[in-house]
C-alpha positions as CSV (number, residue, x, y, z in Angstrom):
1,X,-16.5,-17.5,-68.6
2,X,-19.5,-15.9,-70.4
3,X,-21.6,-13.3,-68.8
4,X,-25.2,-13.6,-68.9
5,X,-27.4,-10.8,-67.8
6,X,-30.6,-11.3,-65.6
7,X,-32.7,-8.1,-66.1
8,X,-35.7,-6.9,-64.8
9,X,-37.3,-3.5,-64.8
10,X,-35.4,-1.9,-62.1
11,X,-32.3,-3.7,-61.4
12,X,-29.7,-5.0,-63.6
13,X,-28.1,-8.7,-62.3
14,X,-25.1,-10.4,-63.7
15,X,-24.5,-14.2,-63.6
16,X,-21.1,-15.7,-64.7
17,X,-21.7,-19.0,-66.0
18,X,-19.8,-21.7,-67.9
19,X,-22.9,-22.5,-70.1
20,X,-25.1,-19.8,-71.1
21,X,-27.8,-22.0,-71.3
22,X,-27.6,-23.4,-67.7
23,X,-30.6,-22.9,-65.5
24,X,-29.5,-22.4,-61.9
25,X,-32.6,-23.0,-59.9
26,X,-33.0,-25.0,-56.6
27,X,-35.8,-27.3,-56.4
28,X,-38.2,-24.8,-54.6
29,X,-37.3,-21.8,-56.8
30,X,-40.0,-20.2,-58.9
31,X,-39.4,-18.0,-61.6
32,X,-41.1,-15.2,-63.4
33,X,-40.1,-14.3,-67.1
34,X,-37.7,-16.4,-69.4
35,X,-34.6,-18.3,-68.5
36,X,-33.0,-14.9,-68.5
37,X,-35.2,-12.8,-66.9
38,X,-35.9,-13.1,-63.2
39,X,-37.7,-10.7,-60.5
40,X,-35.5,-9.2,-57.9
41,X,-37.1,-11.5,-55.2
42,X,-36.4,-14.6,-57.1
43,X,-32.8,-13.5,-57.5
44,X,-32.5,-12.9,-53.8
45,X,-33.9,-16.4,-53.1
46,X,-31.1,-17.7,-55.3
47,X,-28.4,-15.7,-53.8
48,X,-29.2,-16.9,-50.4
49,X,-29.6,-20.7,-51.1
50,X,-26.6,-22.6,-50.1
51,X,-27.6,-25.4,-52.4
52,X,-26.7,-23.0,-55.2
53,X,-23.2,-22.5,-54.1
54,X,-22.3,-25.9,-53.1
55,X,-23.8,-27.5,-56.3
56,X,-22.6,-24.9,-58.8
57,X,-19.4,-23.2,-57.1
58,X,-17.1,-24.3,-59.9
59,X,-19.0,-22.6,-62.7
60,X,-21.2,-20.0,-61.2
61,X,-20.7,-16.7,-59.3
62,X,-23.9,-14.5,-58.7
63,X,-23.4,-10.7,-58.0
64,X,-25.8,-7.8,-58.4
65,X,-25.9,-4.0,-58.0
66,X,-27.8,-4.3,-54.8
67,X,-26.6,-7.7,-53.2
68,X,-23.1,-8.6,-54.1
69,X,-21.2,-11.8,-53.0
70,X,-17.7,-10.7,-52.1
71,X,-14.5,-12.5,-50.8
72,X,-11.7,-10.9,-48.8
73,X,-10.5,-7.7,-49.6
74,X,-13.7,-6.9,-51.9
75,X,-15.5,-6.0,-48.6
76,X,-13.9,-2.6,-48.2
77,X,-14.8,-1.9,-51.8
78,X,-18.5,-2.7,-51.7
79,X,-18.9,-1.3,-48.2
80,X,-17.8,1.9,-49.6
81,X,-20.3,1.6,-52.5
82,X,-23.4,3.8,-51.6
83,X,-25.6,1.8,-54.2
84,X,-25.2,-1.5,-52.1
85,X,-27.6,-2.7,-49.6
86,X,-26.5,-6.2,-48.6
87,X,-23.1,-7.9,-48.6
88,X,-22.9,-11.6,-48.8
89,X,-19.3,-12.7,-47.5
90,X,-17.9,-15.9,-49.0
91,X,-14.3,-16.0,-47.5
92,X,-14.0,-17.9,-44.2
93,X,-11.8,-15.1,-43.3
94,X,-11.9,-11.5,-44.1
95,X,-8.7,-9.6,-42.9
96,X,-8.8,-5.7,-42.5
97,X,-5.4,-3.8,-41.9
98,X,-7.4,-0.5,-41.4
99,X,-10.9,0.8,-40.2
100,X,-13.5,0.6,-42.8
101,X,-14.8,4.0,-44.3
102,X,-17.6,5.5,-42.4
103,X,-21.1,4.1,-42.9
104,X,-23.9,6.6,-43.5
105,X,-26.5,4.5,-44.9
106,X,-28.5,1.1,-44.5
107,X,-26.4,-2.0,-44.9
108,X,-26.6,-5.5,-43.9
109,X,-23.5,-7.7,-44.0
110,X,-24.4,-11.4,-44.0
111,X,-22.1,-14.5,-43.6
112,X,-22.6,-17.1,-46.3
113,X,-19.7,-19.5,-45.5
114,X,-20.2,-23.3,-44.7
115,X,-19.5,-21.9,-41.0
116,X,-19.4,-18.5,-39.9
117,X,-17.5,-16.1,-42.0
118,X,-14.8,-14.3,-40.0
119,X,-13.9,-10.8,-40.1
120,X,-10.5,-9.8,-38.2
121,X,-8.3,-7.1,-37.7
122,X,-4.7,-7.6,-38.8
123,X,-2.2,-5.9,-36.3
124,X,-0.3,-3.0,-37.6
125,X,-0.2,0.9,-38.6
126,X,-3.5,2.4,-39.2
127,X,-5.7,-0.2,-37.6
128,X,-6.1,1.2,-34.3
129,X,-9.9,2.6,-34.5
130,X,-11.7,-0.6,-34.6
131,X,-13.5,-2.1,-37.7
132,X,-16.7,-0.1,-38.4
133,X,-17.6,3.7,-37.6
134,X,-21.3,4.6,-37.9
135,X,-22.6,8.0,-38.4
136,X,-25.5,10.0,-39.2
137,X,-28.8,7.9,-39.0
138,X,-27.0,4.7,-40.5
139,X,-28.2,1.3,-39.8
140,X,-25.7,-1.8,-39.7
141,X,-26.8,-5.2,-39.7
142,X,-24.5,-7.9,-39.2
143,X,-25.4,-11.7,-39.3
144,X,-23.9,-15.1,-39.4
145,X,-20.4,-13.4,-39.0
146,X,-17.5,-13.8,-36.5
147,X,-15.8,-10.4,-35.6
148,X,-12.7,-11.1,-33.7
149,X,-9.1,-9.5,-33.1
150,X,-10.7,-5.7,-33.3
151,X,-8.6,-3.1,-31.8
152,X,-8.9,0.6,-30.7
153,X,-6.5,2.6,-29.1
154,X,-9.3,4.8,-27.9
155,X,-12.9,3.2,-27.8
156,X,-14.9,0.7,-29.6
157,X,-12.7,-2.4,-30.4
158,X,-15.1,-3.3,-33.5
159,X,-17.8,-0.8,-33.8
160,X,-18.1,3.1,-32.9
161,X,-21.7,4.6,-33.2
162,X,-22.1,8.3,-33.6
163,X,-25.0,10.7,-34.1
164,X,-28.3,8.6,-34.6
165,X,-26.7,5.4,-36.0
166,X,-28.0,1.9,-34.9
167,X,-26.7,-1.6,-34.9
168,X,-28.1,-5.1,-34.8
169,X,-25.9,-8.1,-34.5
170,X,-27.6,-11.3,-35.1
171,X,-26.3,-14.8,-35.0
172,X,-23.0,-13.2,-34.6
173,X,-19.7,-14.2,-32.5
174,X,-17.7,-11.4,-31.2
175,X,-14.2,-12.8,-29.6
176,X,-11.1,-11.1,-28.4
177,X,-11.7,-7.8,-29.1
178,X,-9.9,-4.9,-27.2
179,X,-10.4,-1.0,-26.7
180,X,-7.9,0.8,-24.4
181,X,-10.1,3.4,-23.1
182,X,-13.8,1.8,-23.5
183,X,-15.8,-0.6,-25.2
184,X,-13.8,-3.7,-25.9
185,X,-16.5,-4.5,-28.6
186,X,-18.6,-1.6,-28.9
187,X,-18.6,2.2,-27.9
188,X,-21.9,4.2,-28.8
189,X,-22.2,8.0,-28.6
190,X,-25.5,7.6,-30.5
191,X,-29.1,8.0,-29.7
192,X,-29.8,5.0,-32.2
193,X,-30.7,1.5,-30.8
194,X,-28.3,-1.4,-30.4
195,X,-29.6,-5.0,-30.6
196,X,-27.8,-8.1,-29.9
197,X,-29.6,-11.2,-30.9
198,X,-28.7,-14.9,-30.5
199,X,-25.0,-14.2,-30.4
200,X,-21.9,-15.2,-28.4
201,X,-19.6,-12.1,-27.0
202,X,-16.5,-13.6,-25.2
203,X,-12.8,-12.7,-24.3
204,X,-13.6,-8.5,-25.0
205,X,-11.6,-6.3,-22.7
206,X,-11.4,-2.4,-22.1
207,X,-10.6,0.1,-19.4
208,X,-14.4,1.0,-19.4
209,X,-16.9,-1.7,-20.3
210,X,-15.6,-4.8,-21.5
211,X,-18.3,-5.2,-23.9
212,X,-19.8,-1.9,-24.4
213,X,-19.2,1.7,-23.6
214,X,-22.2,4.0,-23.5
215,X,-22.4,7.6,-23.4
216,X,-25.3,8.4,-25.6
217,X,-29.0,7.8,-25.0
218,X,-29.0,4.6,-27.1
219,X,-31.7,1.7,-26.1
220,X,-30.2,-1.6,-25.8
221,X,-31.9,-5.0,-26.3
222,X,-30.0,-8.3,-25.8
223,X,-32.0,-11.4,-26.6
224,X,-31.3,-15.2,-26.2
225,X,-27.3,-14.4,-26.2
226,X,-24.4,-15.5,-24.0
227,X,-21.6,-13.0,-22.7
228,X,-19.1,-14.6,-21.0
229,X,-15.1,-14.0,-20.1
230,X,-15.0,-10.6,-20.7
231,X,-13.3,-7.9,-18.4
232,X,-12.6,-4.1,-17.7
233,X,-11.4,-2.1,-15.0
234,X,-14.9,-1.0,-14.3
235,X,-18.0,-2.7,-16.0
236,X,-17.0,-6.0,-16.9
237,X,-19.6,-5.8,-19.6
238,X,-21.4,-2.5,-19.7
239,X,-20.3,1.0,-18.5
240,X,-22.8,3.9,-18.8
241,X,-22.0,7.5,-18.3
242,X,-22.8,11.0,-19.6
243,X,-26.5,11.1,-21.0
244,X,-26.6,7.2,-21.1
245,X,-29.8,6.1,-19.7
246,X,-30.7,3.2,-21.8
247,X,-32.7,1.4,-21.4
248,X,-31.1,-1.8,-21.2
249,X,-33.4,-4.7,-21.9
250,X,-32.2,-8.3,-21.5
251,X,-34.2,-11.2,-22.1
252,X,-33.2,-15.1,-21.9
253,X,-29.5,-14.7,-21.9
254,X,-26.4,-15.9,-19.9
255,X,-23.9,-14.2,-18.4
256,X,-20.8,-15.9,-17.0
257,X,-17.5,-15.3,-15.6
258,X,-17.2,-11.7,-16.3
259,X,-14.7,-9.5,-14.3
260,X,-14.5,-5.8,-13.3
261,X,-11.6,-4.6,-11.1
262,X,-13.7,-1.9,-9.8
263,X,-17.8,-1.7,-9.6
264,X,-20.9,-3.2,-11.6
265,X,-20.5,-6.7,-10.0
266,X,-18.4,-7.5,-13.1
267,X,-21.8,-6.8,-15.3
268,X,-22.8,-3.2,-15.3
269,X,-21.4,0.1,-14.0
270,X,-23.2,3.5,-14.1
271,X,-26.6,4.8,-14.1
272,X,-29.6,3.9,-16.4
273,X,-32.8,1.9,-16.5
274,X,-32.0,-2.0,-16.9
275,X,-34.5,-4.6,-17.2
276,X,-33.6,-8.5,-16.9
277,X,-35.9,-11.3,-17.6
278,X,-35.4,-15.0,-17.6
279,X,-31.7,-14.6,-17.6
280,X,-28.6,-16.7,-15.9
281,X,-25.9,-14.9,-14.1
282,X,-22.7,-17.1,-12.9
283,X,-19.4,-16.5,-11.5
284,X,-19.5,-12.8,-12.4
285,X,-16.9,-10.9,-10.1
286,X,-15.4,-7.3,-9.1
287,X,-12.9,-6.5,-6.5
288,X,-14.6,-3.7,-5.2
């Protein structure tokens, strides 16, 4: 397979093709430069195009120094590469056997599978601290991804936010994640923001906060999402303590069948401002 460079003034891109003369263009793509020279924005358009992957999957793989397509174990390598801003997942399932390196920069991880791509934890030694740890003023955006079977012996079954780190979950599905202490899916001791948009969170569990355990001043937004069948000893969904003050803003979302043994009516336990607009609550319960 021959390497054909796509070059612009600032970034080197490489496409692997079976034919050096092949033009890899969806019908609506526009180009500047010759067949081997494209602008960065055009290549991004190509890299995000499902038609390109389906029509040329056997002969073409596009990667770049900024936006690589990755499969399986490659996620760990690219996640640790400080020069990469966006990672596109191609594997239907990416399995982690330990927590990824701490993230201290801005990064987007986007699924590019026929259905949602899944990232899951493999039971075994070394994977007892969740999937992601965000530090400093990092910002992680996860989109079109399933996050399942995350596990922590302490806090944050999937993601642990520290310092001023922030997080966006967009069009994601979080399923069957567990933390023994707090935050079955997320734990935040950060002052950075957390946004959950058009996502489904279910079957997550912890002692404190089945979905989220908050001790920092993170403002939280939940928009157009569904949180169901999550459980905890306290706060079936959210548990807030320490300096946690929110606010939590919830818009157009559904909360059903969440359960807490003690407090929070199966949804929220602790102090902090909570603003709820156009939401449905059904079948959420607490023993006390």
